[in-house]
Backbone as a ProteinNet text record, in pm:
[ID]
protein_1_A
[PRIMARY]
MTMAIVWTLFVTASLVCGAVYGTLADVTAAAMEGASAAVELTLSMAGALCLWSGVMTCLLYTSDAADEA
[TERTIARY]
7327.8	7425.4	7394	7266.3	7226.2	7252	7223.8	7245	7393.2	7478.7	7622.6	7663.6	7606	7635.6	7581.6	7459.6	7398.4	7481.7	7522	7600.6	7737.9	7796.2	7924.9	7911.4	7803.4	7779.1	7755.7	7680.9	7658.4	7789.7	7873.3	8000.6	8090.4	8096.7	8179.8	8131.4	8000.7	7944.8	7973	7961.2	7987.1	8134.7	8223.8	8366.1	8403.2	8345.5	8372.7	8318.5	8195.6	8137.9	8217.4	8261.2	8342.6	8474.8	8534	8661.1	8641.8	8534.3	8508.8	8480.3	8398.4	8359.3	8455.4	8557.1	8657.2	8614.8	8518.7	8469.9	8495.8	8605.7	8637.5	8660.6	8716.4	8736.6	8603.5	8504	8370.9	8304.4	8322	8265.7	8328.3	8458.8	8528.9	8484.1	8471.3	8426.5	8285.2	8196.9	8059.3	8055.7	8141.5	8147	8194.5	8294.5	8344.1	8239.6	8167.7	8062.7	7949.5	7913.6	7810.3	7852.6	7977.6	8028	8030.2	8067.2	8068.1	7927.2	7830.6	7691.7	7640.7	7681.9	7639.2	7694.9	7820	7880.4	7811.5	7784	7716.1	7576.6	7503.1	7369.9	7377.3	7474.2	7489.6	7519.3	7607.4	7640.8	7522.7	7445.3	7330	7223.2	7204.4	7106.8	7153.2	7283.5	7336.6	7317.9	7335.3	7313.6	7169.2	7076.6	6934.7	6900.4	6957.5	6933.9	6985	7104	7159.1	7074.3	7028.4	6944.4	6818	6745.3	6619.1	6638.9	6749.6	6778	6799.9	6869.4	6889.7	6760.2	6676.6	6546.4	6461.8	6457.9	6378	6433.9	6565.2	6625	6587.1	6592.4	6551.4	6404.9	6320.5	6178.5	6155.2	6233.6	6218.6	6252	6360.1	6401.6	6311.3	6237.3	6152.2	6006.5	5974.7	5835	5806.9	5681.4	5642.4	5695.6	5732.1	5785.4	5920.3	5992.8	6121.3	6102.9	5989.5	5964.6	5936.1	5877.6	5843.6	5964.3	6060.7	6175	6279.8
10264.4	10368.3	10489.9	10524.3	10640.8	10619.3	10498.6	10471.1	10476.7	10439.3	10449.1	10594.6	10682	10824.8	10876.2	10836	10880.4	10835.7	10707.8	10657.4	10723.8	10749.7	10819.9	10960.2	11028.5	11161.9	11156.9	11057.6	11042.7	11023.4	10933.5	10905.1	11027.4	11092.4	11212.4	11323.3	11344.2	11447.7	11416.6	11289.9	11255.3	11273.3	11240.4	11259.7	11408.2	11487.1	11631	11694.2	11659.7	11714.8	11670.3	11545.5	11496.7	11570.4	11599.6	11672.6	11817.9	11879.9	12020.5	12037.4	11948.5	11961.7	11891.3	11827.5	11763.7	11631.5	11565.6	11437.1	11324.5	11334.2	11233.6	11096.5	11092.9	10964.9	10899.3	10979.4	10924.6	10872	10943.7	10899.2	10765.6	10755	10631.7	10516	10542	10438.1	10391.9	10485.7	10449.9	10368	10402.7	10327	10184.2	10167.4	10033	9951.5	10016.8	9947.8	9903.6	9990.4	9955.5	9843	9844.8	9737.2	9605	9609.1	9487.9	9431	9517.9	9473.7	9415.6	9474.6	9424.7	9285.5	9262.6	9131.2	9027.4	9064	8972.3	8936.4	9034.6	9009.6	8920.6	8946.5	8866.5	8721	8697.7	8560.4	8488.6	8557.7	8492.3	8461.6	8551.4	8524.9	8412.6	8403.7	8294.6	8161.1	8159.9	8037.4	7991.3	8084.5	8049.2	8000.1	8062.6	8019.8	7877.8	7847.8	7713	7609.8	7645.6	7554.3	7519.7	7619.9	7593.8	7532.2	7559.8	7491.9	7343.1	7309.9	7169.4	7101	7168.6	7111.3	7085.2	7181	7163.2	7052.2	7036	6927	6792.6	6782.9	6658.7	6627.9	6729	6708.2	6667.3	6722.1	6684.8	6537.9	6490.4	6352.1	6252.2	6297.3	6205.2	6216	6300.4	6317.2	6233.9	6237.4	6167.7	6236.3	6363.6	6437.4	6379.7	6315.2	6257.8	6138.8	6067.5	5955.8	6001.8	6121.7	6172.4	6235.9	6284.4	6356.3	6264.4
983	963.8	1050.6	1056.2	1133.5	1282.7	1330.7	1473.3	1508.8	1417.5	1443	1463.1	1383.6	1398.3	1531.5	1565.3	1690.7	1810	1812.9	1926.9	1932.4	1816.8	1814.4	1871.9	1837.6	1892.8	2043.2	2090.8	2234.7	2310.1	2259.7	2326.5	2323.1	2208.5	2196.3	2289.8	2295.6	2383.3	2530.4	2568.6	2708.8	2744	2652.2	2678.5	2684.4	2595.8	2597.4	2725.5	2763.1	2886.7	3008.9	3009.2	3120.2	3130.3	3015.2	3016.1	3058.8	3013.2	3046.3	3195.1	3250.4	3391.3	3487.7	3434.5	3519.3	3579	3517.2	3568.2	3468.6	3396.9	3295.9	3359.4	3479.4	3548.3	3580.7	3619	3647.4	3520.7	3410.6	3282.8	3242.1	3257	3221.9	3311.6	3440.8	3534.5	3501.4	3466.5	3430.8	3301.6	3206.3	3080.6	3105	3189.8	3220.8	3297.6	3388.5	3463.6	3370.2	3277.3	3180.6	3088.5	3047.1	2961.2	3036	3163.4	3244.2	3259.8	3282.7	3295.2	3163.6	3051.5	2920.3	2893	2929.7	2909.6	2998.2	3122	3214.1	3162.4	3112.5	3057.8	2934.3	2848	2726.5	2759.4	2857	2893.9	2957.3	3039.3	3100.9	2996.5	2900.3	2794.3	2702.8	2676.8	2594.9	2665.8	2797.4	2873.8	2866.4	2878.6	2868.7	2728.2	2627.1	2489.7	2466.4	2517.5	2502.9	2576.5	2695.1	2772.2	2695.4	2648.4	2581.2	2443.4	2378.2	2250.7	2274.8	2382.3	2417.2	2455.2	2529.9	2568.3	2444.2	2351.9	2231.2	2142.1	2139.3	2062.3	2122.4	2254.1	2320.7	2293.8	2299	2271.5	2127	2035.5	1895.1	1874	1937.1	1918.3	1990.6	2088.2	2163.2	2122.4	2025.9	1984.8	1859.8	1817.7	1696.7	1571.6	1584	1469.3	1426.2	1517.3	1483	1389.1	1398.2	1309.7	1166.8	1155.2	1022.3	953	1028.8	969.1	914.1
[MASK]
+++++++++++++++++++++++++++++++++++++++++++++++++++++++++++++++++++++

């Protein structure tokens, strides 16, 4: 709950400062660039997670532990 308030204050402060100094377009562009980078990172991490989950599943089925389960 506290982090939600903190992030809301950060976003609000950046938008207010951008509006006051006349750089609201730059603030918006930076936010979109950051969101794009976050999505790209999330997809690459999800791909790595799927890869290693598949590898571990294959190892489970080919090991002696599969006979005990």
